[in-house]
C-alpha positions in Angstrom: 38.0 -19.2 -6.8 37.3 -21.9 -9.6 35.9 -21.9 -12.8 32.8 -22.9 -11.1 32.5 -20.9 -8.1 32.8 -18.2 -11.0 30.3 -19.5 -13.1 27.8 -19.7 -9.9 28.7 -16.2 -8.9 27.7 -14.5 -12.2 24.0 -16.6 -11.6 23.7 -15.1 -9.1 24.1 -11.6 -9.7 21.9 -12.3 -12.9 18.9 -13.8 -10.4 19.4 -10.8 -8.4 19.5 -8.5 -11.0 16.5 -9.6 -12.6 14.7 -9.9 -9.4 15.5 -5.9 -8.7 14.3 -5.4 -12.0 11.0 -7.5 -11.8 10.1 -5.5 -8.5 11.4 -2.1 -10.1 8.6 -2.5 -12.8 6.1 -3.9 -10.7 6.5 -0.8 -8.8 5.9 1.0 -11.5 2.9 -0.6 -12.7 1.3 -0.1 -9.0 2.2 3.5 -8.6 0.9 3.9 -12.2 3.2 5.5 -14.9 1.5 8.9 -15.1 2.3 9.1 -11.6 5.9 8.6 -11.5 6.9 10.1 -15.2 4.8 13.7 -15.2 4.1 14.9 -18.4 7.1 17.2 -18.9 9.6 14.9 -17.1 12.2 15.4 -20.0 12.0 18.8 -20.1 13.8 19.2 -16.9 17.1 18.2 -18.4 
């Protein structure tokens, strides 16, 4: 694998991670933050 292929692979990985983050945030906003993180959830640990 040459440098060009490695750079393209990095861009692909960054793009997929960004897409996954956008989907996660959109899902959280659609469901409502209060429904996902119930009051007192941090006390479970």
